[in-house]
C-alpha positions as CSV (number, residue, x, y, z in Angstrom):
1,X,-57.1,-5.8,199.6
2,X,-55.5,-2.4,200.0
3,X,-54.4,-3.4,203.6
4,X,-52.8,-6.6,202.4
5,X,-50.9,-4.6,199.6
6,X,-49.8,-2.1,202.3
7,X,-48.6,-4.8,204.7
8,X,-46.7,-6.7,201.8
9,X,-45.1,-3.4,200.7
10,X,-44.0,-2.6,204.3
11,X,-42.6,-6.1,204.7
12,X,-40.7,-5.8,201.4
13,X,-39.3,-2.4,202.4
14,X,-38.2,-3.8,205.8
15,X,-36.6,-6.9,204.2
16,X,-34.8,-4.7,201.7
17,X,-33.6,-2.3,204.4
18,X,-32.2,-5.3,206.5
19,X,-30.3,-6.8,203.5
20,X,-28.8,-3.4,202.7
21,X,-27.5,-3.1,206.2
22,X,-26.4,-6.6,206.4
23,X,-23.8,-6.3,203.6
24,X,-22.1,-3.6,205.6
25,X,-21.7,-5.6,208.8
26,X,-17.9,-5.8,208.2
27,X,-17.5,-2.2,206.7
28,X,-14.8,-1.3,209.3
29,X,-12.7,-4.4,208.3
30,X,-13.2,-3.4,204.6
31,X,-12.1,0.2,205.2
32,X,-9.0,-1.1,207.1
33,X,-8.2,-3.5,204.2
34,X,-8.6,-0.7,201.7
35,X,-5.9,1.3,203.3
36,X,-3.5,-1.5,202.6
37,X,-4.9,-2.6,199.2
38,X,-5.9,0.8,197.8
39,X,-3.6,0.0,194.9
40,X,-5.1,-3.4,194.4
41,X,-8.0,-5.7,194.7
42,X,-10.3,-6.9,197.5
43,X,-12.8,-9.8,197.0
44,X,-15.4,-10.9,199.5
45,X,-15.6,-14.6,199.7
46,X,-17.0,-17.5,201.8
47,X,-14.9,-20.0,203.6
48,X,-16.5,-22.6,205.9
49,X,-19.7,-20.5,205.9
50,X,-17.8,-17.4,207.1
51,X,-17.1,-14.2,205.2
52,X,-13.4,-13.7,204.4
53,X,-11.5,-11.3,202.2
54,X,-9.0,-12.2,199.5
55,X,-6.7,-9.3,198.8
56,X,-3.9,-8.5,196.4
57,X,-1.8,-5.6,195.4
58,X,-1.6,-4.3,191.9
59,X,1.8,-5.6,191.0
60,X,3.1,-8.7,189.2
61,X,4.2,-11.6,191.5
62,X,2.8,-9.7,194.6
63,X,0.7,-12.8,195.8
64,X,-2.4,-12.5,197.8
65,X,-3.5,-12.6,201.4
66,X,-6.7,-13.9,202.9
67,X,-8.2,-12.1,206.0
68,X,-11.1,-13.1,208.3
69,X,-14.1,-10.9,209.0
70,X,-12.0,-9.1,211.6
71,X,-9.1,-8.3,209.4
72,X,-6.8,-11.0,210.8
73,X,-4.6,-12.8,208.3
74,X,-5.7,-16.5,207.9
75,X,-3.7,-17.4,204.7
76,X,-1.1,-16.5,202.3
77,X,-1.4,-17.1,198.5
78,X,2.0,-16.3,197.0
79,X,2.2,-18.8,194.2
80,X,5.4,-17.1,192.8
81,X,7.5,-17.5,195.9
82,X,6.4,-20.6,197.6
83,X,3.6,-23.0,198.3
84,X,0.3,-21.2,199.0
85,X,-1.7,-22.1,202.0
86,X,-4.6,-24.6,201.4
87,X,-7.3,-22.0,202.0
88,X,-6.4,-20.3,198.8
89,X,-8.1,-23.0,196.8
90,X,-11.0,-23.5,199.1
91,X,-12.6,-20.1,198.9
92,X,-16.2,-19.9,197.5
93,X,-18.5,-17.3,196.0
94,X,-15.9,-14.7,195.6
95,X,-17.1,-11.2,194.4
96,X,-14.8,-8.3,193.7
97,X,-15.8,-5.5,196.0
98,X,-12.8,-3.2,195.3
99,X,-10.4,-2.9,192.3
100,X,-8.2,0.0,191.5
101,X,-8.6,1.6,188.1
102,X,-5.8,1.1,185.5
103,X,-4.8,-2.2,187.0
104,X,-2.5,-5.0,185.8
105,X,-5.3,-7.4,185.3
106,X,-7.0,-5.2,182.6
107,X,-10.2,-5.3,184.6
108,X,-12.7,-2.6,185.2
109,X,-12.6,-0.4,188.4
110,X,-14.9,-1.7,191.1
111,X,-15.8,0.2,194.4
112,X,-19.0,-1.5,195.8
113,X,-18.7,0.3,199.2
114,X,-17.7,3.8,197.9
115,X,-14.2,3.5,199.6
116,X,-12.8,6.1,197.2
117,X,-9.2,6.2,195.8
């Protein structure tokens, strides 16, 4: 029984290590986006089964931009100054991974990947 417990513990440890590494697959893209949106918000979303990033600056009427996993712009979501791209309404499972402190949204500071301010 002790061997089974040891094997299960090892398997659980390996699965946990793999999942921790997996969420940082796009860390270079995230760091690149943080340089632009240091004074704003970055959300990690899903679009057509791919990871994308919805970003906005901490300013009224600033609009937002959608980036693919490589940091390339794939959509613009500026509701105040024109018709937003269709993708803006098709993002799923969005999670804020970065948000500047003292923001216009009145929301808590978030820094999931320790990007720093």
